[in-house]
C-alpha positions in Angstrom: 8.5 49.3 2.7 6.8 47.6 5.6 4.0 50.2 5.5 3.5 49.8 1.7 3.6 46.0 2.1 0.9 46.2 4.7 -1.2 48.6 2.6 -1.0 46.4 -0.5 -1.7 43.3 1.6 -4.8 45.0 3.1 -6.1 46.1 -0.3 -5.5 42.6 -1.7 -7.3 40.9 1.3 -10.3 43.2 0.9 -10.6 42.6 -2.8 -10.1 38.9 -2.3 -12.8 38.8 0.4 -15.2 40.7 -1.8 -14.6 38.2 -4.6 -15.2 35.3 -2.3 -18.4 36.9 -1.0 -19.7 37.6 -4.5 -19.0 34.1 -5.6 -20.8 32.7 -2.5 -23.9 34.8 -2.8 -27.0 32.7 -3.1 -25.3 29.5 -2.1 -26.6 27.2 0.6 -25.1 27.4 4.1 -24.1 23.7 3.9 -22.2 24.3 0.7 -20.3 27.1 2.4 -19.6 24.9 5.4 -18.0 22.3 3.1 -16.0 24.9 1.4 -14.8 26.3 4.7 -13.6 22.9 5.8 -11.6 22.7 2.5 -10.3 26.3 2.6 -6.5 26.7 2.9 -6.1 30.4 2.9 -6.7 32.6 5.9 -8.6 35.3 4.0 -10.9 32.9 2.2 -11.5 31.0 5.4 -12.5 34.0 7.4 -14.7 35.3 4.7 -16.5 32.0 4.4 -16.9 31.8 8.1 -18.4 35.2 8.3 -20.9 34.4 5.5 -21.9 31.2 7.3 -22.5 33.0 10.6 -24.4 35.7 8.8 -26.6 33.2 7.0 -27.3 31.3 10.2 -28.2 34.6 12.0 -30.8 35.4 9.3 -32.3 31.9 9.2 -35.6 31.0 10.7 -36.0 28.1 13.2 -36.6 25.5 10.4 -33.5 26.4 8.5 -31.4 26.5 11.7 -32.6 23.0 12.6 -31.7 21.9 9.0 -28.2 23.2 9.5 -27.8 21.3 12.8 -29.1 18.1 11.1 -26.5 18.7 8.4 -23.7 19.0 11.0 -24.9 15.8 12.7 -25.4 13.7 9.6 -22.8 14.9 7.1 -19.9 15.8 9.4 -20.1 12.8 11.7 -17.3 10.3 12.5 -16.9 7.1 10.5 -17.2 4.4 13.2 -15.5 1.8 10.9 -12.5 4.1 10.5 -12.4 4.8 14.2 -12.3 1.1 15.0 -9.6 0.3 12.4 -7.3 3.2 13.5 -7.7 2.2 17.1 -6.7 -1.4 16.2 -3.6 0.0 14.4 -2.7 2.1 17.4 -3.2 -0.8 19.8 -1.1 -3.1 17.6 1.7 -0.5 17.0 1.6 2.6 19.2 3.3 5.5 17.5 2.8 9.1 16.8 1.6 8.2 13.3 -1.0 5.7 14.5 -2.2 7.9 17.3 -2.7 10.9 15.0 -4.6 8.7 12.6 -6.9 7.5 15.5 -7.3 11.0 16.9 -8.3 12.4 13.5 -10.8 9.6 12.8 -12.4 9.9 16.3 -13.0 13.7 16.0 -16.1 14.7 14.0 -15.5 17.2 11.2 -18.1 19.5 12.7 -15.6 20.3 15.6 -13.1 21.6 13.1 -15.9 23.6 11.4 -16.8 25.2 14.7 -13.2 26.0 15.3 -12.9 27.8 12.0 -16.1 29.7 12.6 -14.7 30.8 15.9 -11.7 32.5 14.2 -13.6 35.5 12.9 -14.3 38.6 15.0 -17.3 38.1 17.1 -17.4 34.4 16.3 -17.3 33.1 19.8 -20.4 35.1 20.9 -22.3 34.0 17.8 -21.4 30.3 18.5 -22.6 30.7 22.1 -25.9 32.0 20.6 -26.0 29.1 18.2 -25.7 26.6 21.1 -28.6 28.4 22.9 -30.7 27.7 19.8 -29.5 24.1 19.8 -30.4 23.6 23.5 -33.9 24.8 22.8 -34.4 22.5 19.9 -33.0 19.5 21.8 -36.0 19.7 24.2 -38.2 18.7 21.2 -35.7 16.5 19.3 -33.2 14.4 21.4 -31.5 13.2 18.2 -29.6 16.5 18.2 -27.9 15.7 21.6 -24.7 14.3 20.1 -24.0 17.6 18.5 -24.2 19.4 21.8 -21.4 17.1 23.1 -19.2 18.7 20.5 -20.2 22.2 21.6 -19.6 21.4 25.2 -16.2 19.8 24.4 -15.0 23.0 22.6 -16.6 25.5 25.1 -15.1 23.7 28.1 -11.7 24.4 26.5 -12.4 27.9 25.2 -14.0 29.1 28.5 -11.7 27.4 31.0 -10.6 29.4 34.1 -7.3 30.4 32.5 -9.1 32.6 29.9 -11.6 34.2 32.2 -11.1 37.7 33.6 -12.5 38.8 37.0 -13.8 42.3 36.9 -15.5 44.4 39.6 -18.7 46.0 38.4 -19.6 49.2 40.0 -21.7 52.3 39.5 -19.0 53.8 37.2 -18.9 50.7 34.9 -20.0 51.3 31.3 -23.8 51.7 30.9 -23.8 48.8 28.4 -22.5 46.5 31.2 -24.9 47.9 33.8 -27.9 47.4 31.5 -26.9 43.7 31.1 -26.6 43.3 34.9 -30.3 44.5 35.2 -31.4 42.2 32.4 -29.4 39.1 33.5 -30.2 39.2 37.2 -31.9 35.9 37.9 -32.4 35.7 41.7 -33.7 39.1 43.0 -35.1 41.2 40.2 -33.6 44.7 39.7 -36.5 47.0 39.1 -34.9 50.2 38.2 -31.6 52.1 37.8 -32.1 53.4 41.4 -32.4 49.8 42.5 -29.2 48.9 40.7 -27.4 51.9 42.3 -28.4 50.7 45.7 -26.6 47.4 45.0 -23.5 48.8 43.5 -22.7 52.3 44.9 -22.7 52.0 48.7 -19.4 51.2 50.4 -20.7 47.9 51.8 -21.8 46.5 48.4 -19.8 44.7 45.7 -20.5 43.0 42.4 -18.0 40.9 40.5 -18.2 39.2 37.1 -16.3 36.8 34.9 -15.6 38.1 31.3 -13.9 36.4 28.4 -11.5 38.3 26.1 -13.5 37.3 23.0 -16.7 38.7 24.6 -15.4 41.7 26.6 -18.8 43.4 26.9 -20.8 40.3 27.9 -20.6 39.1 31.5 -20.6 35.3 31.7 -21.7 35.2 35.3 -21.8 37.7 38.1 -22.2 37.6 41.9 -23.6 40.3 44.1 -22.1 40.7 47.6 -23.2 42.5 50.8 -20.7 43.3 53.4 -22.4 43.0 56.8 -21.9 42.7 60.5 -23.2 39.2 61.3 -25.0 36.7 59.1 -28.3 38.0 57.7 -31.6 36.2 57.8 -33.8 38.3 55.5 -33.1 39.4 51.9 -35.7 42.2 52.2 -33.7 43.7 55.1 -30.5 43.1 53.2 -31.8 45.1 50.2 -33.9 47.6 52.0 -34.1 51.0 50.4 -33.7 53.0 53.7 -31.0 50.9 55.3 -27.9 52.6 56.8 -24.7 51.4 54.9 -21.6 50.6 56.9 -18.0 51.2 56.0 -16.5 48.2 54.2 -13.7 48.0 56.8 -16.3 47.5 59.6 -17.8 44.4 58.1 -17.0 40.9 59.4 -19.2 39.0 57.0 -19.4 38.8 53.2 -22.8 37.6 52.0 -23.1 36.2 48.4 -26.8 36.9 48.0 -27.2 36.6 44.2 -25.3 34.7 41.5 -26.6 34.8 37.9 -25.5 33.0 34.8 -25.8 35.3 31.9 -25.3 33.2 28.8 -27.9 30.4 28.1 -25.6 29.0 25.4 -23.0 28.3 28.1 -25.3 26.1 30.2 -23.3 23.2 31.8 -20.0 25.1 31.6 -19.1 25.8 35.2 -18.0 29.2 36.3 -19.7 29.7 39.7 -17.4 27.6 41.8 -14.3 29.5 40.7 -16.1 32.9 40.9 -17.2 32.6 44.5 -13.9 31.2 45.7 -11.8 33.8 44.0 -14.1 36.7 45.2 -13.9 35.3 48.7 -10.1 35.1 48.6 -9.8 38.6 47.1 -12.2 40.1 49.7 -10.3 38.4 52.5 -7.1 39.8 51.2 -8.4 43.4 50.9 -10.6 43.5 54.0 -8.8 42.0 56.9 -11.8 42.1 59.3 -13.8 39.7 57.2 -13.8 36.2 58.8 -17.2 34.8 57.6 -18.3 34.0 54.0 -21.8 32.9 53.5 -24.7 33.0 51.0 -28.3 34.0 51.5 -29.8 31.6 49.0 -33.2 30.6 47.8 -34.6 27.1 48.1 -36.4 26.9 44.8 -37.6 23.3 45.1 -39.0 23.4 48.6 -42.7 24.2 48.0 -42.9 21.6 45.2 -41.3 19.0 47.5 -43.6 19.8 50.4 -46.6 19.4 48.1 -45.6 16.0 46.9 -44.9 14.9 50.5 -48.0 16.5 51.8 -46.1 18.2 54.6 -48.1 20.9 56.4 -46.5 24.2 57.2 -48.1 25.7 60.3 -45.6 28.1 61.8 -42.0 29.4 61.3 -40.4 26.6 63.3 -42.0 23.9 61.1 -41.0 25.8 57.9 -37.4 25.9 59.1 -37.4 22.2 60.1 -39.0 21.1 56.8 -36.5 23.2 54.9 -33.6 21.7 56.8 -34.9 18.2 56.2 -35.4 18.9 52.5 -31.8 20.2 52.1 -30.2 17.3 53.9 -32.5 14.3 53.1 -34.3 15.0 49.8 -32.3 13.3 47.1 -32.4 12.4 43.4 -31.9 8.9 42.1 -28.1 9.6 42.0 -28.2 10.4 45.7 -27.4 14.1 45.1 -29.6 16.7 46.7 -32.9 17.4 45.0 -32.5 21.1 45.3 -30.4 22.6 42.4 -29.0 25.5 44.4 -27.9 23.1 47.1 -26.1 20.9 44.6 -24.3 24.0 43.3 -23.0 25.3 46.7 -22.4 21.9 48.3 -20.5 20.9 45.2 -18.3 24.0 45.7 -17.5 22.8 49.2 -19.9 24.9 51.2 -21.9 23.7 54.2 -25.6 24.2 55.0 -25.2 26.6 57.9 -28.7 27.9 58.9 -32.2 28.1 57.5 -34.6 31.0 58.1 -38.4 31.4 57.8 -39.8 34.6 56.3 -36.4 35.4 54.8 -37.9 36.2 51.4 -41.5 37.4 51.6 -41.7 38.5 48.0 -44.3 36.7 45.8 -41.5 34.7 44.2 -40.0 33.7 47.6 -43.4 32.6 49.0 -44.2 30.7 45.9 -41.0 28.7 45.6 -40.1 28.1 49.3 -42.9 29.5 51.5 -40.5 32.4 52.3 -37.6 30.2 53.6 -34.0 30.8 52.7 -30.7 29.2 53.6 -27.1 30.3 54.5 -24.4 28.2 52.9 -21.1 28.7 54.7 -17.9 28.9 52.7 -15.2 28.1 55.3 -12.1 28.5 53.3 -10.3 26.1 55.5 -12.8 23.3 54.8 -14.2 23.8 51.3 -11.8 21.3 49.7 -12.6 18.5 52.2 -16.3 19.3 52.0 -16.1 19.2 48.2 -14.3 15.8 48.2 -16.8 14.2 50.7 -19.7 15.5 48.6 -18.4 14.3 45.3 -17.1 10.9 46.4 -19.5 10.0 49.2 -22.5 12.3 48.6 -22.2 13.7 52.1 -24.1 16.9 52.7 -22.0 19.1 55.0 -24.3 20.9 57.5 -24.1 22.6 60.9 -25.3 20.8 64.1 -28.2 23.1 64.3 -29.4 22.2 60.8 -29.0 18.5 61.5 -31.1 18.9 64.7 -33.8 20.6 62.8 -33.8 17.9 60.1 -33.9 15.2 62.7 -37.0 16.7 64.3 -38.9 16.0 61.0 -37.3 12.5 60.7 -38.5 11.5 64.1 -42.1 12.4 63.2 -42.2 10.4 60.0 
């Protein structure tokens, strides 16, 4: 009976879905969105959601923007209702008055996005939708309130509890490996042979966060080199003819590339959790590891040097200027000017060492005159470093880096 019941239910659902689809053909996406918000049945709701997502995917930029404007204009909160329900809750706090206020203060578009997310593949399509929105916001700031809703929902849907850490190696599915090549944002992967050199040797690791709703799409990944000592050159680290070491012989784990993969998840933080979990897992599995560092680019250095008319004559001056830039160059909010520095220092790392001629590629010379930096993740101090950075804007750095920075300060 249960089999027959399920069979009849499936047939009914398919017929009902086809009926809904036929009835919706030719209708505007905004009409479908209003219908979805009023839908009571699971089948009709999922069918409408799929139709909306399909229409959106086929739309050109103008129609997509019109859809965003509809969400912003027609599915907005009513400020008067928000104020009135808040007054009621303040005067008489109760479950009823709080629910009324909560309902009034949430835009209907958030509920629409939740319903769109219920269909298979909906999460990934909504991430793509936000990517489009972020692009349009550069030209039209009026769309920014809509992004607050996307961020609010994504922060919940993509919180650490839902993320799965997976090791990516040479035996991973080709679909995943292709995406690692495409998404690599720090040191380009030029070929499959290049990728193999980063994944297959015993002293190389790659880890990524995945979401159950997007199992074949990495959200972020980090590439790790297991070394003896702290490296000072990415070209040496990635050299084709280098001699690998056994993982058990390594005393240092080097995070040399971390890449965010989904433009539609900009502002949703994964990197801090990723590095700390990978470091903890490596420390557990490889007992000889006692040092965890990055070999990171300094993407804003050349631009800053140009604005400050700082000459770079030799390696020593490049290192001193890089150290001073990382410690002293600040934004208006007193956070470091360099975006990579903000990321790692916000995670609780410390500026450990700077190196001239560490990245002599065209990109490295262009963005930082070849300089790179090691950020040290001392697992015993990352929490304290993070707190000092967040609350007091203190840049944790080694004595050697402070000395280099001071040599520039004394000349200015």
